[in-house]
N, C-alpha and C positions, 0 to 999 in steps of 0.2 A: 583358360585361366581366369578366375574371377576378379573383379575390379580390385580387390584387397589382397590379391595374391602377391607373390614375390616377382615382380617384373624388373626390367633393367631401367635404371634411371640416369639420364644425361643431365649433368649439372649445367645450369645456365647462370650467368652473373647478371644481377640488376641492380642499380643503384637504390638505395632505400633513403627517401628524404623524411627527415624529422620536421615536421611542420613548425614546431615551436621554436626550434633553433635554425632551421635553415640549412643546416649541415647534412652532409650525406655519409653513409657509411656503406661499403660494398658489402654484399652478402651473397651466398649460393643459395639457389632454390632449386630443388629437383623438378623436372618436368613431369607433372602430375598426370596420370592416366586421366583420359577424357571423362570419365565417370566420376572423377574426383576434382574436376575443376571447379573453380570458385563459383558459388550460385547463391541466390538469396535463400535463407531457409528461416521461416517465420513461425511455423505452427508445430514443429516437432523437435525433440531431442534425440539424436542418432542412438540407437542401442546396439547395433551391430550384432544382433542376435543374442544378447545378453540380459533382455528384459528391458523394462521401460523406465523412464525417471519417475519421480514421485508425481509428476504432474507434466503433461506434454502439451499444455497450452500457456503461451507466454503470459496470459493475464492471470494465472494463479500462482506465480511464483514471485520473489522479491528480486529486483534488480541486482542487488548484492547480498550475499550470504557468506557465512564463515560455517566450515564443515570439518568435523573430526573424521579423517577416513584415510584409507589407502588410496592415493590419487588415481593409481592404476585401475581402481574399482569404481570410480566416480562416472556417471553417465553424463556426457556433455558433447556438443559438436567439436569442440577443441579442447585437447588436454595439452598443458604446458610442462615441458621438460626443463628443468634447471641445468643447462648443459655447460660443457666446457668448449673452449675454442675448436678443438678437434671433432667435437660431437662424438667423443669416444664413450663407450659405456662406462659406468661407475657404479657407486653405491647409492643408498637412499633413494631419493625420487627418480634419480636417472636410472638406477639398477631396476626398479619395480616397473617402469614404463618400458624398459627394454624387454624385461621377461614377460610382461603382460602382452605386448605387441607381438611377441615371437622374436627371440634374440637374433637370428640370422637374418631375417627379414628387416628388422630396424637397422642392424648393423650395416648391412648392404646399402640401405637407402642414406644412411648417415655418411658412409664412406664416399658414395657418389657426390655428396655436396662438398665435402672436404672442409677446409679451414673456413671458420666463421668467427669475425672479430667480436671482442667484447663490446656490449651495447648494441649487437645485432642480434637477428632471429632468422630462423630458416624453418622451412615446413616440410614435413614428410607425411605420408598416410598414416592412419592410426592402426593398419593392419588388424590384429586380434583384440585391440583394446575397444573398449566401449565409447568410441568416438569416431568422428570422420578423419580427423587430422590431428597430428601432434606438431605443436610449434615449440622449437628448441630455442630459448632465449638465453643468451650467454651473458651472465652477470659477472661483476668485478670481484676480484680477490680483495679482501680488506687488508690494506697495508698502513693503517693507522690513520687514515682519513684525510691526509694531505696529498693524496696522488690522484685527485679528481674521482673518487669512487662514488660520490653521491651522484655527480653528473652522468657517470657510467650506468649506475643502476637505474636511474630515471630513463636513459636512453634504452635500456633493456626491456623495460615495462612499454615505453612507447613503441618500440619495434614489435613487441609481442602483440599490443592491441591494435597495431597498424595492421598487421597479418590477420588478426580475427575479423576486422572490418573487411579487409580485402577478400576474403573467403566468404563473406556473407554469412557468418556463424551466427546463431542466436544464443549460444551459452558457450561459456569458457571456464574452465576450472584451472587453477594455477597454484603453485606453492609460493612460500616466501623466498624469493629468490635472492641467492648469496648468503642467507642466513644460516646455512649448514656448515659444510666443512670449509667454505670460503671465509667463514668468520666474520661476516658483517654483523654488528651489534643488532640484536634482535629488536629493541626499541626503534632504533632509526630505520631498519629494514621494515618494520611494520608501518612506521609513519610514511615512508616513501610509497610503500605498495598502497596504502589508504588514500593518499593524495593523488597519485597517478590513476587509480581506479576511478576515483570520484570525478576527475577530469575527463576521463574516457566515457563513463556513463552519462555524463552531463550532455554529451554530444551524441550519444548511441543509446537511447532509453529503451530500445527494443532488444537489447542484449542483456543476458543474464550472467554476471560474473560471481564465481565462487572461490574464495580462498580456502584452500585445503591445507589443514595441519594435521599432522599424524598424532599429535598429543595436545591436550588443552594447555600444557605448561607454557607452550609458545606464546599464546595470547596472555596468559598471566605474567609472564616475564616482561612482554612488550607493551601490555596495555596502559593506557594513562589513568592516573588518579586510583589505581586499584587498592593501593596500601590505605589511602584516606577512605576509599569506599568500604573496605573491610571494617574499618574501625566504626564507620557510620552505621553500618549493619548491625554490629555488635552493639553499639550504644542504643539504637533504635529498639532492638529485641529487648534489651535490658529495661529500657524505660517502659516498654509495653507490658512486661511482666517483672515488677520490682523484686517478687520473691524469689527469682532465680538469680540475683546477683551474686549471692554467696557461691552457688553452684558453678557459675560462669567463671569466678575467679579460681576455682580449683580445677578448671579444665587445663589441659595441656594447650600450647599455642597451635593453632589450626592452620593449616595452609588455605589458600583460597577455595580450591575445589572441595576441601573437606568440610567447608562450612555447612554442607548439607546437614551435618548433625545437628546444627542449631535449629533447623526447621523442626525437627521432632520434639525439641524442648519447648519451642513457641506453642506448639499444639498443646502443651500442658497447660498454658495460660489461658485465660479468658479474653474472648475478643471484645473489642470496645463496644460500648452500648450504643445502640441507636434509637433515636427518638423518631416514632412513626406518626404519622397523622392519624387522627381518629377515624374509625370507620363511618361512613356515610349513614345517617339516621335512617333514611327512607330511600325509596326509588327516584324521587324528584331530586334530591340532593346529589345521588350518584349520577344521574342523567347531567346534571349541571357541571359536575366534575369532568365528565367525558367530553362535554362541549367546550370545555376550556383548557385543553391539553397544551402542554409547552411545546414549542416546535420541536420537530424531531431532529435527530443527528444530522442528516444530509442537509437539511435546509439551515441549520444552525452553521455548519461547517462552511457552506457556500457563502453565507452572510459574512463569517468572520474573514473568509478570503478576500471578499470585496472591501471590507472594512479597513484591511491591511494594505490594499493596493497591490496584492499579488496576483500572478496568473495561475491558472491551473498547474501548468507544467512545472512553475517553480515549486509548488507544493508537493506534488507528488512525486518529484525528484528528491526533495529534501527529506520526504516521508519514507524513502525507499520502497515504494509501491509502484506498480506498474501502470503504464497509461490506461491499460485495459480495465483494471480493477477501479481506477479512479472514475472511469466512464460510467461503470456500474453504479458507484455511489451517487454520482451526479444526476444520473437518469432515474433513480428509484428514491423517492421520498421516505419510503419506509425502510431502507436498507439498514441492516443491523450488523455493524462490523464487530470482528473479534478485538479484544482488548489490545493485542499487540499492533494492530492496525489503526485502531482510534487514538491510541497514545501516539504512534509515530505522526499521525496527522496533527496532533496537538503540539508535538515538539517541532513539526515543520512551521507551524504559526507562531513557535515561540510564546506560547501561553504561559501565563503564572500558574502555580500550583492550583490556586482556587479556580481559575478559569478553565484549566484543564479538567478539573472535577466536575464542573458544570457541563462541559461538552460530553464527558463520559456518561454522566447521569442521563443525558437525552439518547443514549443507547442502552440504558438500563446496566450501566457499568459504573464502577468506582474504584479509587485506590485505596488500598488499605495498609496498615502497618503490620498485618499479619502475613503479608505476602512478600517474598524476597524480591520479585520481580517489581513489585510496586515501590518498595523502598530505595531500589536502584534507580528507578525513574526520578522519585523524589529528590534523591541526591544530586542528580545532575541539573535537575530544574533549579534547586536551591542555589547551586553554583553558576547558574547562567549558562551552562554548557549545552547547547541544543544540536551538537553534532551527532547524527544518527551514526556514524562509524564509531565514535567514542563510546556512546551507549551501548551499541551492540557488542563492542569488544568485551564490554564489562558483563554484559548479560551472558555472553558465551562463556567467560571465565567462571562464571557461576552456575552455568548449566541451565540457563533461563531461556525462554522463548525469545527470538530475536524481533525487533520492532520492525514492522513491515509485513510479517508473516501473516498469512491469511488464516 
């Protein structure tokens, strides 16, 4: 029988310590086959025979991402199930993971574990899923908010991440725990997921965490500032193309994801004029210009980090880029970042709009009001909100690339 086959699982009980609270919650954990014992995994994402991930090197991916997908189809070392205390099969995320793993295999493994208290987590093999392990995290049922729901939900995430670290996983994909049939308000559930994920990644910068949602509406409902952002985008597009005002006034109200229709209208307008330097009159003048180039992106970035008294680790963590990618930028003065990476680093440094434009120019990039991505970035800078989590939730809601993406 293969290591991922159906074997017998003898449950064992061990206390799970929550470092931030000092409390313990008992949990059951199956005795995993030897080939599934915890080990350090750094350079691969387990695909279990179903194909590879988008990039199998940790330096190529963001530490935190949001993905719209069926979680049972996501490739990661660990997939997380939003479980009930009995670890019984259910609908939604739970049902999808049971079916993907092989219903009877997962059912037998969960029955061997038995009761798992709210706020705790247990581990089973991934079986036929594109992962090595499934962590079953038990979140609270929403009962109005006065029954310790937030503390229990935070403990669920901490238990989940404790298991991820114990297993030595390099990637984890998880749903928004308790936000489904358990009724936890989406905005609060997203806030807690954001805060607990940020705390975990601050201590484990070699792990990639992905929040998986089945529809973009989850982020639209739970994201911060999205109503104000939508109005800001509408106003910006109107200001860029005044002749469109009457047409916009006649348009029906658009939901956030439907705002893509606006992009097509903006394309009808004219791009803002750009004043270019005159062409050099002779070869000597050209040679002089080439001899006095501005400092490149990498050199300027490192100077800004030093000027602000920050460490490399502080910057790449705030920017949602991996340590490996930052090392490439540091070691290569000619490095040319993508716009999401360059903007992420500028946000990590809390640059003003003009300062960010200057940094981008050194990589041959710029922010423009003809781009929805750029307008969203401008919106958050003008508000003084430099949280990568907030910005990425907004970018995801409007179907734009996330900050930190390569």
